[in-house]
C-alpha positions as CSV (number, residue, x, y, z in Angstrom):
1,M,-104.7,4.5,47.6
2,L,-101.5,6.4,47.2
3,A,-98.6,6.2,49.7
4,P,-98.0,9.4,51.5
5,S,-95.1,11.2,50.0
6,C,-92.1,12.3,52.1
7,P,-92.2,15.9,53.1
8,P,-89.6,18.1,51.2
9,H,-87.6,18.8,54.4
10,R,-87.2,15.1,55.1
11,R,-86.0,14.4,51.6
12,A,-83.3,17.1,51.9
13,S,-82.1,15.7,55.2
14,F,-81.8,12.2,53.8
15,A,-79.8,13.4,50.8
16,C,-77.4,15.3,53.1
17,A,-76.9,12.2,55.2
18,V,-76.1,10.1,52.2
19,R,-73.6,12.7,51.0
20,M,-71.9,12.8,54.5
21,V,-71.7,9.0,54.6
22,G,-70.1,8.9,51.1
23,L,-67.6,11.6,52.0
24,G,-66.6,9.7,55.2
25,V,-66.1,6.5,53.2
26,L,-63.9,8.3,50.7
27,L,-61.8,9.9,53.4
28,A,-61.3,6.6,55.1
29,T,-60.2,4.9,51.9
30,L,-57.7,7.7,51.2
31,G,-56.3,7.4,54.7
32,A,-55.8,3.7,54.2
33,I,-53.9,4.0,51.0
34,A,-52.0,7.3,51.6
35,P,-49.1,5.7,53.7
36,S,-48.1,3.6,50.6
37,F,-47.5,6.9,48.7
38,A,-45.7,8.7,51.5
39,P,-41.9,9.3,50.8
40,S,-39.5,7.1,52.6
41,P,-37.5,8.9,55.4
42,L,-34.3,7.8,53.6
43,L,-35.3,9.3,50.3
44,G,-34.5,12.8,51.5
45,V,-31.1,11.7,52.8
46,D,-30.3,9.9,49.5
47,T,-31.3,13.0,47.5
48,A,-29.1,15.3,49.6
49,R,-26.2,12.9,49.3
50,A,-26.5,12.8,45.5
51,Q,-26.7,16.6,45.4
52,C,-23.5,16.9,47.4
53,I,-21.7,14.4,45.1
54,D,-22.9,16.4,42.1
55,E,-21.6,19.6,43.6
56,A,-18.2,18.0,44.4
57,I,-17.8,16.7,40.9
58,Q,-18.8,20.1,39.5
59,D,-16.2,21.8,41.7
60,E,-13.5,19.4,40.6
61,L,-14.3,20.0,36.9
62,N,-14.2,23.7,37.4
63,A,-10.9,23.5,39.1
64,R,-9.5,21.4,36.2
65,R,-10.8,24.0,33.8
66,R,-9.1,26.8,35.7
67,Y,-5.8,24.8,35.8
68,R,-5.9,24.2,32.0
69,G,-6.9,27.8,31.3
70,V,-4.5,30.6,30.5
71,R,-3.0,32.2,33.6
72,D,-1.0,35.4,34.1
73,R,2.7,34.9,33.7
74,L,4.8,34.9,36.9
75,F,7.3,37.3,35.2
76,Q,6.2,40.1,32.9
77,K,8.7,41.5,30.3
78,A,6.5,43.7,28.1
79,G,7.4,47.4,28.4
80,R,10.6,46.8,30.4
81,F,14.3,47.3,29.7
82,E,16.8,44.4,30.3
83,I,20.4,45.2,31.1
84,T,22.7,42.2,30.7
85,L,26.4,41.5,31.5
86,L,27.7,38.3,29.8
87,G,30.9,36.3,29.7
88,G,31.9,33.3,27.6
89,V,33.8,31.9,24.7
90,Y,34.5,33.3,21.2
91,A,35.4,30.4,18.8
92,A,36.5,31.6,15.4
93,D,37.1,29.3,12.3
94,L,40.4,30.8,11.4
95,L,41.4,31.7,15.0
96,S,41.8,29.9,18.3
97,A,39.0,30.1,20.9
98,S,39.3,33.0,23.2
99,Y,37.3,34.7,26.0
100,L,34.4,37.0,25.3
101,V,33.0,39.8,27.5
102,S,29.9,41.6,26.4
103,G,27.0,43.7,27.5
104,A,23.5,44.1,26.1
105,L,20.6,46.5,26.4
106,S,17.2,45.1,25.4
107,Y,13.7,46.6,25.2
108,H,10.8,44.1,25.3
109,V,8.0,45.5,23.1
110,T,5.7,42.5,24.0
111,E,6.1,39.3,25.9
112,E,7.2,37.6,22.6
113,L,9.2,40.3,20.8
114,G,12.2,42.4,21.9
115,L,15.0,44.6,20.5
116,E,18.6,44.2,21.6
117,A,21.8,46.2,21.1
118,S,25.0,44.7,22.3
119,F,28.8,45.2,22.4
120,G,31.4,42.5,22.8
121,Y,35.2,42.4,23.3
122,S,37.6,39.5,22.7
123,R,41.2,38.8,21.6
124,A,42.3,37.4,18.2
125,E,44.7,34.5,18.7
126,S,45.9,31.7,16.3
127,E,48.1,28.8,17.3
128,L,48.6,28.0,13.7
129,V,50.1,31.4,12.9
130,R,52.3,31.2,16.0
131,I,53.7,27.8,14.9
132,I,54.5,29.1,11.4
133,E,56.1,32.3,12.8
134,Q,58.3,30.3,15.2
135,D,59.3,27.8,12.4
136,R,60.3,30.5,9.9
137,G,61.5,33.1,12.4
138,I,59.4,35.8,10.9
139,S,56.3,37.9,11.9
140,L,53.4,37.3,9.5
141,V,50.6,39.2,11.1
142,R,49.7,40.6,14.5
143,I,47.3,38.1,15.9
144,D,47.1,39.1,19.5
145,A,44.8,42.0,18.8
146,P,41.4,43.2,20.1
147,V,38.2,42.1,18.5
148,F,35.1,44.4,18.8
149,L,31.6,43.2,18.1
150,Y,28.8,45.8,17.5
151,Q,25.5,44.1,16.9
152,A,21.7,44.4,17.1
153,H,19.2,41.6,17.3
154,L,15.5,40.9,17.2
155,L,14.5,38.6,20.0
156,W,11.6,36.3,19.5
157,T,10.4,34.2,22.5
158,I,9.1,30.9,21.1
159,A,8.3,29.1,24.4
160,Y,8.0,29.6,28.1
161,G,7.3,27.5,31.1
162,K,7.6,27.1,34.9
163,L,9.9,25.0,37.0
164,R,10.8,24.3,40.6
165,W,14.4,23.8,41.9
166,F,14.7,21.4,44.8
167,G,11.4,22.3,46.4
168,S,11.9,26.1,46.1
169,E,9.3,28.5,44.8
170,I,8.1,28.1,41.2
171,G,10.0,30.1,38.8
172,R,9.7,30.9,35.1
173,F,11.9,30.4,32.1
174,D,11.6,31.1,28.4
175,I,13.4,30.1,25.2
176,R,14.0,32.6,22.4
177,L,15.5,33.0,19.0
178,A,17.8,35.9,18.0
179,I,18.4,37.1,14.5
180,G,20.3,40.2,13.5
181,G,23.8,41.4,12.6
182,G,26.3,44.2,12.9
183,I,30.1,44.8,12.5
184,T,33.1,42.7,13.6
185,D,36.1,45.0,13.9
186,N,39.6,43.4,14.2
187,Q,42.7,42.9,12.1
188,T,41.3,40.0,10.1
189,A,37.8,41.2,9.6
190,R,36.3,44.6,9.1
191,G,32.9,44.1,7.6
192,L,29.3,43.2,8.1
193,T,28.4,40.3,10.2
194,G,25.2,38.3,10.2
195,S,24.1,36.7,13.5
196,A,21.6,34.1,14.6
197,G,21.2,32.0,17.6
198,I,19.1,30.6,20.5
199,G,19.0,31.4,24.1
200,A,17.2,30.9,27.4
201,S,16.5,33.0,30.5
202,F,15.7,31.7,34.0
203,F,13.8,34.4,36.0
204,I,14.2,34.9,39.7
205,G,11.9,37.2,41.6
206,E,10.4,40.2,39.6
207,W,13.5,41.8,38.2
208,F,16.4,39.4,38.0
209,A,17.3,36.6,35.5
210,I,20.1,34.2,34.6
211,R,20.7,34.2,30.8
212,V,22.3,31.7,28.4
213,D,23.0,32.4,24.7
214,V,24.6,30.6,21.8
215,R,25.0,32.5,18.5
216,D,26.6,32.0,15.1
217,Q,28.5,35.0,13.7
218,I,28.7,34.8,9.9
219,L,31.3,37.0,8.2
220,E,34.2,37.2,5.8
221,Q,37.6,36.8,7.4
222,S,41.1,37.0,6.0
223,L,44.2,35.3,7.3
224,L,47.6,34.8,5.6
225,G,46.3,36.1,2.3
226,E,43.3,33.8,2.3
227,S,39.7,35.1,2.6
228,R,36.7,32.9,3.4
229,I,33.2,33.0,4.8
230,V,33.4,31.7,8.4
231,N,31.1,30.8,11.2
232,N,32.4,32.1,14.5
233,L,30.5,30.8,17.5
234,T,29.9,32.6,20.8
235,A,28.6,30.9,23.9
236,T,27.8,33.2,26.9
237,L,26.4,33.1,30.4
238,G,25.2,36.2,32.1
239,L,23.0,38.1,34.5
240,S,20.1,40.4,33.6
241,V,18.4,43.1,35.5
242,F,14.9,44.4,34.4
243,V,13.8,48.0,34.7
244,P,11.4,48.9,36.2
245,F,12.0,46.5,39.0
246,E,8.4,45.4,39.4
247,N,6.2,43.6,36.9
């Protein structure tokens, strides 16, 4: 005799009940183990703190890169005229040192290169000739005579920098080479003169500068019947005005 079979609708209800019980067990199991995988409350704080530190380091690195990078110069020379008045010393090989007054007009083609035309005035004096004349009682040559210097130079700026004097605002200076020549006109020399030297300018504001120059004048000079190639040195200090007055 066969056992009565379960009606179809009862079998479906039983399978549904089994599935519901299994799903409940699974959910309970997941609920029990889920807290162990939940993020710690301090994890978010640590992450934010690390992010802030990374941003601070990045900002510092960017600031250092900007500091090391090329910046605009505080004083612009390119395309401007420079008018300079100078005074100093003219020391000749065959003559005694005397004063020198000069003026210069420069045009700066770029920040590194400029063209300069200058005029200088001095007096020719020689203590040696005076001693000989007084000893012999004769007049050998008129030494106390004017000296005129007509010259042109190429100016080449080889270095520049920034400085601060006693806590004042930061200013700029540059160092340049000068090479050129012209004519020296006086009683002992009337010929071509080669010239080379070094100088520096200290810039104040946008249109004013203090300028220092040392140059070697190479020429042929004659005195008491003797001719020789001499190196006459000039050392000057002056003031410069730049036109236009703004960078």
